[in-house]
C-alpha positions as CSV (number, residue, x, y, z in Angstrom):
1,X,0.0,0.0,0.0
2,X,1.2,3.5,-0.8
3,X,-0.1,6.9,0.6
4,X,0.7,10.5,-0.2
5,X,0.9,13.0,2.6
6,X,0.0,16.7,2.3
7,X,0.0,19.6,4.7
8,X,0.5,23.3,4.7
9,X,2.3,23.6,8.0
10,X,2.2,22.1,11.5
11,X,3.0,23.6,14.8
12,X,5.8,22.2,16.9
13,X,3.4,20.5,19.3
14,X,1.7,18.8,16.4
15,X,4.8,17.1,15.1
16,X,4.5,14.5,17.9
17,X,1.2,13.4,16.3
18,X,2.8,13.4,12.8
19,X,5.6,11.2,14.1
20,X,3.1,8.8,15.5
21,X,1.4,8.7,12.1
22,X,4.7,8.0,10.4
23,X,5.5,5.3,12.9
24,X,2.1,3.6,12.5
25,X,2.4,3.7,8.7
26,X,5.9,2.3,8.9
27,X,4.9,-0.5,11.2
28,X,2.3,-1.5,8.6
29,X,4.9,-1.3,5.8
30,X,3.0,1.4,4.0
31,X,5.1,3.4,1.5
32,X,5.0,7.2,1.9
33,X,5.1,10.0,-0.7
34,X,5.3,13.4,1.0
35,X,4.6,16.9,-0.4
36,X,8.1,18.4,-0.9
37,X,7.5,21.9,0.5
38,X,6.0,20.4,3.7
39,X,8.8,17.9,4.0
40,X,11.4,20.6,3.8
41,X,9.6,22.8,6.3
42,X,9.9,20.2,9.0
43,X,13.2,18.6,8.0
44,X,15.0,17.2,11.0
45,X,12.0,17.4,13.2
46,X,10.5,14.1,12.1
47,X,12.1,10.7,11.5
48,X,11.0,9.4,8.1
49,X,11.8,5.9,6.8
50,X,14.6,5.7,4.2
51,X,12.1,4.7,1.6
52,X,10.1,8.0,1.7
53,X,9.6,9.8,-1.6
54,X,8.6,13.3,-2.5
55,X,6.1,15.0,-4.8
56,X,5.6,18.6,-5.8
57,X,2.8,18.9,-8.3
58,X,-0.4,17.1,-9.4
59,X,1.4,15.3,-12.3
60,X,3.7,13.5,-9.7
61,X,0.6,11.7,-8.3
62,X,-0.3,8.6,-10.4
63,X,-3.7,7.3,-9.5
64,X,-2.7,3.7,-10.0
65,X,0.2,4.0,-7.6
66,X,-1.5,5.9,-4.8
67,X,-4.1,4.3,-2.5
68,X,-4.9,7.4,-0.4
69,X,-3.9,11.0,0.1
70,X,-3.7,12.0,3.8
71,X,-4.4,15.6,4.5
72,X,-3.0,16.9,7.8
73,X,-4.7,20.2,8.9
74,X,-8.1,21.7,8.8
75,X,-10.7,21.9,6.1
76,X,-8.7,24.6,4.3
77,X,-5.8,22.2,4.0
78,X,-8.1,19.5,2.6
79,X,-9.5,21.9,0.0
80,X,-5.9,22.4,-1.2
81,X,-5.7,18.7,-2.1
82,X,-8.4,19.3,-4.9
83,X,-5.7,21.1,-6.9
84,X,-3.4,18.1,-6.5
85,X,-5.8,15.2,-7.1
86,X,-8.0,16.8,-9.8
87,X,-9.9,14.0,-11.6
88,X,-7.7,11.2,-10.5
89,X,-10.2,9.8,-7.9
90,X,-7.6,9.3,-5.2
91,X,-9.5,9.0,-1.9
92,X,-8.6,11.8,0.6
93,X,-8.2,11.1,4.3
94,X,-8.7,14.3,6.3
95,X,-7.0,14.2,9.7
96,X,-8.0,17.2,11.7
97,X,-5.1,19.3,13.0
98,X,-7.2,22.4,12.8
99,X,-10.4,23.6,14.5
100,X,-13.9,22.7,13.5
101,X,-13.2,20.1,10.8
102,X,-16.3,19.2,8.9
103,X,-14.2,17.7,6.1
104,X,-11.1,16.7,8.0
105,X,-13.2,14.7,10.4
106,X,-10.7,12.2,11.8
107,X,-9.3,13.4,15.1
108,X,-5.6,13.3,16.1
109,X,-6.5,10.8,18.8
110,X,-7.7,8.4,16.2
111,X,-4.4,8.1,14.2
112,X,-3.8,4.4,15.1
113,X,-7.3,3.4,14.4
114,X,-7.3,5.3,11.1
115,X,-4.2,3.6,9.9
116,X,-5.6,0.2,10.8
117,X,-8.8,1.0,9.0
118,X,-6.9,2.1,5.8
119,X,-4.8,-1.0,5.8
120,X,-7.8,-3.3,6.3
121,X,-9.9,-1.2,4.0
122,X,-12.6,-1.0,6.7
123,X,-13.6,2.5,5.7
124,X,-16.3,4.3,3.8
125,X,-15.7,6.5,0.8
126,X,-18.1,9.3,0.1
127,X,-18.4,10.8,-3.4
128,X,-18.8,14.6,-3.1
129,X,-19.9,16.7,-6.0
130,X,-18.0,19.8,-7.0
131,X,-18.8,23.1,-8.7
132,X,-17.2,24.2,-12.0
133,X,-16.7,27.8,-13.2
134,X,-17.0,28.8,-16.9
135,X,-16.0,32.3,-17.9
136,X,-15.2,34.2,-21.1
137,X,-11.6,34.8,-19.8
138,X,-9.1,32.5,-18.2
139,X,-9.8,32.2,-14.4
140,X,-8.1,29.9,-11.9
141,X,-5.8,28.4,-14.4
142,X,-6.5,24.7,-15.2
143,X,-8.3,24.1,-11.9
144,X,-11.6,26.1,-12.4
145,X,-13.5,24.0,-9.9
146,X,-14.0,23.7,-6.1
147,X,-15.4,21.4,-3.5
148,X,-17.1,24.0,-1.3
149,X,-18.3,27.0,-3.2
150,X,-18.0,29.7,-5.8
151,X,-18.5,33.2,-4.5
152,X,-18.8,36.7,-5.9
153,X,-17.7,39.6,-3.7
154,X,-17.4,43.4,-3.9
155,X,-13.9,44.7,-3.4
156,X,-13.0,45.8,0.1
157,X,-13.7,49.5,-0.2
158,X,-16.4,49.5,-2.9
159,X,-20.2,49.8,-2.3
160,X,-22.6,46.9,-2.7
161,X,-23.0,45.3,-6.1
162,X,-25.9,44.1,-8.1
163,X,-25.7,40.5,-9.1
164,X,-28.3,39.5,-11.8
165,X,-28.7,35.7,-11.5
166,X,-30.2,33.3,-14.0
167,X,-31.0,29.6,-14.0
168,X,-30.5,28.0,-17.5
169,X,-30.9,31.5,-19.0
170,X,-34.2,32.3,-17.1
171,X,-34.0,35.3,-14.7
172,X,-34.0,34.2,-11.0
173,X,-33.3,37.4,-9.0
174,X,-31.1,40.5,-8.7
175,X,-29.2,40.4,-5.5
176,X,-28.2,43.8,-4.0
177,X,-25.6,42.6,-1.7
178,X,-21.9,42.5,-0.7
179,X,-21.7,39.2,-2.5
180,X,-23.3,35.9,-3.5
181,X,-22.3,32.3,-2.7
182,X,-23.2,29.2,-4.7
183,X,-22.2,26.3,-2.6
184,X,-22.2,22.5,-3.1
185,X,-23.8,20.3,-0.5
186,X,-20.4,19.9,1.0
187,X,-20.0,23.6,1.2
188,X,-23.3,24.1,2.8
189,X,-21.6,23.7,6.2
190,X,-18.9,26.3,5.3
191,X,-19.1,29.9,4.2
192,X,-22.8,29.6,3.2
193,X,-23.7,28.4,6.7
194,X,-22.0,31.4,8.3
195,X,-24.3,33.6,6.0
196,X,-27.4,31.8,7.3
197,X,-27.6,29.3,4.5
198,X,-29.2,25.9,5.1
199,X,-27.4,22.7,5.8
200,X,-28.1,20.1,3.0
201,X,-27.1,16.5,2.9
202,X,-24.0,15.6,0.8
203,X,-25.9,13.3,-1.5
204,X,-28.7,15.9,-2.2
205,X,-27.6,16.8,-5.8
206,X,-28.1,20.5,-5.2
207,X,-26.6,24.0,-5.1
208,X,-27.3,26.5,-2.4
209,X,-27.5,30.2,-3.5
210,X,-26.8,32.4,-0.5
211,X,-26.5,36.2,-0.5
212,X,-23.8,37.9,1.6
213,X,-25.3,40.9,3.6
214,X,-28.2,41.5,1.2
215,X,-29.7,45.0,1.1
216,X,-33.3,43.6,0.7
217,X,-34.3,41.9,3.9
218,X,-36.9,39.7,2.1
219,X,-34.1,37.9,0.2
220,X,-33.3,34.5,1.5
221,X,-31.1,31.5,0.5
222,X,-32.5,29.1,-2.1
223,X,-31.7,25.5,-2.9
224,X,-31.8,24.5,-6.6
225,X,-31.0,21.2,-8.4
226,X,-27.4,21.0,-9.5
227,X,-28.3,20.1,-13.1
228,X,-29.0,23.8,-13.6
229,X,-26.4,26.2,-15.1
230,X,-26.3,29.4,-13.0
231,X,-25.1,32.5,-14.7
232,X,-24.4,36.0,-13.5
233,X,-24.2,39.6,-14.7
234,X,-22.6,42.1,-12.4
235,X,-23.3,45.8,-11.9
236,X,-21.6,48.2,-9.5
237,X,-19.9,51.6,-9.2
238,X,-16.5,49.9,-9.0
239,X,-15.0,48.5,-12.2
240,X,-13.8,45.2,-10.5
241,X,-15.0,42.6,-8.1
242,X,-13.7,39.4,-6.6
243,X,-14.3,35.8,-7.7
244,X,-13.5,33.0,-5.3
245,X,-13.3,29.2,-5.6
246,X,-12.9,27.7,-2.1
247,X,-9.9,29.5,-0.7
248,X,-8.6,30.8,-4.1
249,X,-9.6,34.2,-5.5
250,X,-9.1,36.5,-8.5
251,X,-9.9,40.1,-9.2
252,X,-11.9,40.5,-12.4
253,X,-13.6,43.1,-14.5
254,X,-17.3,43.6,-14.0
255,X,-17.9,43.0,-17.7
256,X,-16.8,39.3,-17.4
257,X,-19.4,36.6,-18.2
258,X,-19.6,34.0,-15.5
259,X,-21.6,30.7,-15.1
260,X,-21.3,27.7,-12.8
261,X,-22.4,24.1,-13.2
262,X,-21.8,20.8,-11.6
263,X,-18.3,19.4,-12.3
264,X,-18.2,16.2,-14.3
265,X,-16.2,14.3,-11.7
266,X,-16.4,13.9,-7.9
267,X,-13.9,14.1,-5.1
268,X,-13.7,11.0,-2.8
269,X,-13.5,11.5,0.9
270,X,-12.7,8.8,3.4
271,X,-14.5,8.4,6.7
272,X,-14.3,5.7,9.3
273,X,-17.2,3.3,9.6
274,X,-18.1,4.7,13.0
275,X,-18.9,8.2,11.7
276,X,-21.6,9.6,9.4
277,X,-22.9,13.1,8.4
278,X,-25.5,13.2,11.1
279,X,-22.9,12.4,13.8
280,X,-20.6,15.1,12.4
281,X,-23.4,17.7,12.5
282,X,-24.2,16.8,16.1
283,X,-20.6,16.8,17.2
284,X,-19.4,20.0,15.4
285,X,-22.6,22.1,15.9
286,X,-23.4,20.8,19.4
287,X,-26.9,19.8,18.4
288,X,-29.0,18.2,21.1
289,X,-26.9,19.6,23.9
290,X,-28.3,21.8,26.7
291,X,-26.0,24.9,26.6
292,X,-27.3,25.9,30.0
293,X,-25.3,23.2,31.7
């Protein structure tokens, strides 16, 4: 078995957990392929097996040679792996070294159990839909898709913008707002949720359209089937606005033509058999707990 390991950065106290992970993988004779910038940032602090290899870009990952990609960090770190995996269908194992962790749902105290589950294949793999951006100018290079959401924002100092929104060419609404979010079901527990968007189940085949600070108080989030193509026209006093895909952003001219649709391929997320979406919601959002105690 062979796994790739990716992380942005780990604090010194987290390196103990990383060493435990490396030791557990070595004990099971699992070959390791480590992201080179991360490997260099902690060089000398972790004892790696002599057989460890390095990778830098997505073309270094060959789907037939990699069983899993382990993401060490929070949900933002896991979102980075989308640009590395692309359409290769390598399952991602999110180990939570961050805070809330809806996507990176395996705790640092579960490292040994997680390695055993991977080796024995006693895991569940969830297929998560993604969102694809089409534009009449190059945006986001050759990775114009995201797992969580696409968002339109006004620039920091500009007034609110008007976002004319269409479903399959038919007018839906004009949002007078600071921005607009179109999230996948996976992204419904992210930025959209913080803007009062609904939580939807990962398998619901939908998009959630959520305004950011809307001027009209009767405007509310809406859930639409993800077979729709959602297009936008932007008006505003400023000449530019911000486009964002997950944690990546670009400044674009307001004359740009934008549309989003469901991506043709999915991302594969690994979870342990003991966990499911409902349990994650209850644990992360403290549902069912009496906060008075």
